[in-house]
C-alpha positions as CSV (number, residue, x, y, z in Angstrom):
1,M,-37.5,-79.4,60.7
2,K,-36.5,-80.7,64.0
3,E,-40.1,-80.5,65.4
4,T,-41.5,-82.2,62.6
5,V,-39.0,-85.3,62.9
6,F,-39.5,-85.4,66.5
7,S,-43.3,-85.7,65.9
8,A,-42.7,-88.3,63.4
9,L,-40.6,-90.3,66.0
10,A,-43.1,-89.9,68.6
11,D,-45.1,-92.8,67.5
12,P,-44.3,-96.5,68.1
13,V,-45.5,-97.7,64.8
14,R,-43.3,-95.2,62.9
15,I,-40.5,-96.4,64.8
16,E,-41.2,-100.1,63.8
17,I,-41.6,-98.6,60.2
18,L,-38.0,-96.9,60.2
19,N,-36.8,-100.4,61.9
20,L,-38.1,-102.2,59.0
21,L,-36.6,-100.0,56.2
22,K,-33.0,-100.2,58.0
23,K,-32.7,-103.5,56.1
24,G,-33.6,-102.1,52.7
25,R,-36.5,-100.4,50.7
26,L,-40.1,-102.0,51.2
27,S,-43.3,-101.4,49.3
28,A,-46.3,-100.0,51.3
29,G,-47.7,-103.7,51.1
30,E,-44.5,-105.1,52.5
31,I,-44.6,-102.5,55.5
32,A,-48.3,-103.1,56.1
33,E,-47.9,-106.9,56.4
34,N,-45.8,-106.3,59.6
35,F,-48.9,-104.5,61.1
36,S,-52.2,-105.5,62.1
37,L,-53.5,-102.2,60.9
38,S,-55.5,-101.1,57.9
39,R,-53.6,-99.9,54.6
40,A,-55.0,-96.7,55.3
41,T,-53.5,-96.2,58.6
42,T,-50.1,-97.7,57.4
43,S,-50.2,-95.1,54.6
44,Y,-51.0,-92.2,57.1
45,H,-47.8,-93.4,59.1
46,L,-45.9,-93.4,56.0
47,S,-47.1,-89.7,55.0
48,I,-46.1,-88.6,58.5
49,L,-42.4,-89.9,58.0
50,K,-42.4,-88.5,54.5
51,Q,-43.4,-85.0,55.8
52,A,-40.8,-85.3,58.3
53,D,-38.3,-86.1,55.4
54,L,-37.3,-89.1,57.1
55,I,-38.2,-91.9,54.2
56,R,-38.2,-91.2,50.4
57,E,-40.6,-92.9,48.1
58,N,-39.9,-94.3,44.6
59,R,-42.1,-95.3,42.1
60,Y,-41.3,-98.3,39.9
61,K,-44.0,-99.8,37.7
62,N,-47.2,-100.1,39.7
63,F,-45.5,-100.0,43.3
64,I,-44.0,-97.4,45.3
65,Y,-41.2,-98.4,47.5
66,Y,-39.9,-96.4,50.3
67,E,-36.5,-96.1,52.0
68,L,-34.5,-94.2,54.7
69,N,-33.4,-90.6,54.1
70,L,-30.3,-91.0,55.9
71,S,-29.2,-87.7,55.3
72,V,-31.8,-86.4,57.8
73,F,-30.5,-89.0,60.5
74,E,-27.1,-87.8,60.3
75,E,-28.3,-84.2,60.5
76,M,-30.2,-85.0,63.6
77,I,-27.2,-86.9,65.1
78,L,-25.0,-83.7,64.5
79,W,-27.8,-81.6,66.2
80,L,-27.7,-84.1,69.1
81,K,-24.2,-84.2,69.4
82,N,-24.0,-80.3,70.0
83,F,-25.6,-80.9,73.4
84,K,-22.8,-83.1,74.6
85,K,-20.1,-80.5,73.1
86,E,-21.9,-77.9,75.3
87,R,-21.7,-79.7,78.3
88,K,-18.1,-80.6,78.1
89,D,-17.3,-76.7,77.5
90,E,-19.6,-75.8,80.6
91,K,-16.9,-77.7,83.0
């Protein structure tokens, strides 16, 4: 799981998409409006973020809305905190 997350986070466009979603759910079109990318390229980035489970999609009528999956971020924070804890234990 972590490998997929780190791979997804390696692209600046995907980081910016996550920053946009911090403000709340957005449709694919609303996300695409923030970039000078084709809708197909935006969809590709959204797909990578979904595969990493960093975002979720919800369908409402004719739209697909995306939002952050905060549980994965919380899991990553806990995983990263373990490094700090291990360093303290070494001293």
